[in-house]
C-alpha positions, 0 to 999 in steps of 0.5 A: 120579607112580606108574606106575599113574596115568600115562596113555600118552596124555599122553606120546604127546600131548607127543611129537606136540606136540614133533614138530609144533613141531620140524618147523615151527621147524627148517624155518624154521631151514633156510630161514634157513641156505639163504638165507645167502650162502656167500661170507660164511661167515666173517663175524664181526661182532665179535671176541667173536662166532662166525663165521656158519659157527660160529653155524650149526653150533650148530643142528646141535650142539644137535640132536646133543645131542638125538640123544644124549639120545634114545639115552641116550648123552649125557655132556657130561663126555666132551670137546669138541663136534665142530668146524664143517665147513669150508663152509656147505654142509656145515653145512647138510647136517649140519643136515638129516641131524641134523634127520631123525635126531632126528625119527625118534628121537622118532617111534620112541621108547617112552613109557619112553624119553621119560619118562627123564632126562638129566644136563646143566648147570643153571647155572655149574658145576652138573649136574642131571637134566632130564626128557628131553622138557623137555630136547628143548624146551629145545634147540628154544627155544635153536635159536629163540634162535640163529636170531634171532642168525643172522637178524642175520648175514643182514642184516649179510651183505647177504642178504635176510632171509626171513619167520620168523613173519610178513613181513620187510622182504625178504619182505612178505606184502602 
């Protein structure tokens, strides 16, 4: 679309929608992280699965990817991701710090920054350009996906599963 026909309102509206949903969904993720029993951090339900601590770290890693994208510093070819902290408390602290950083970056971003692109895998062995806002939504949806996995870890660990979108067996609404 030619620059002259773009309306800044649409970029601002998209940012506002994203921030509204991100803040709500990441708060639910934080609620699940805080509900997880610290003494079960190394729970690994199957040999091919991550430990609970490692799975919880995925939430922070994805937010870090979004932060890098917002700073135009994302380069997935530069090496491996940081290792998960040693404790669940450190994972939760990093998650909350990254969550606040991302909210600030998106809030303060210019329209031009939000209209940019990032290079990221699009399939096995394939890299492609992602519109930055679509990339942010992709990472948020993946957080929601992994949160579903994490809720199963909560149940396996014997912890009450909090309400996510409605009542749970452990947090009834009626």
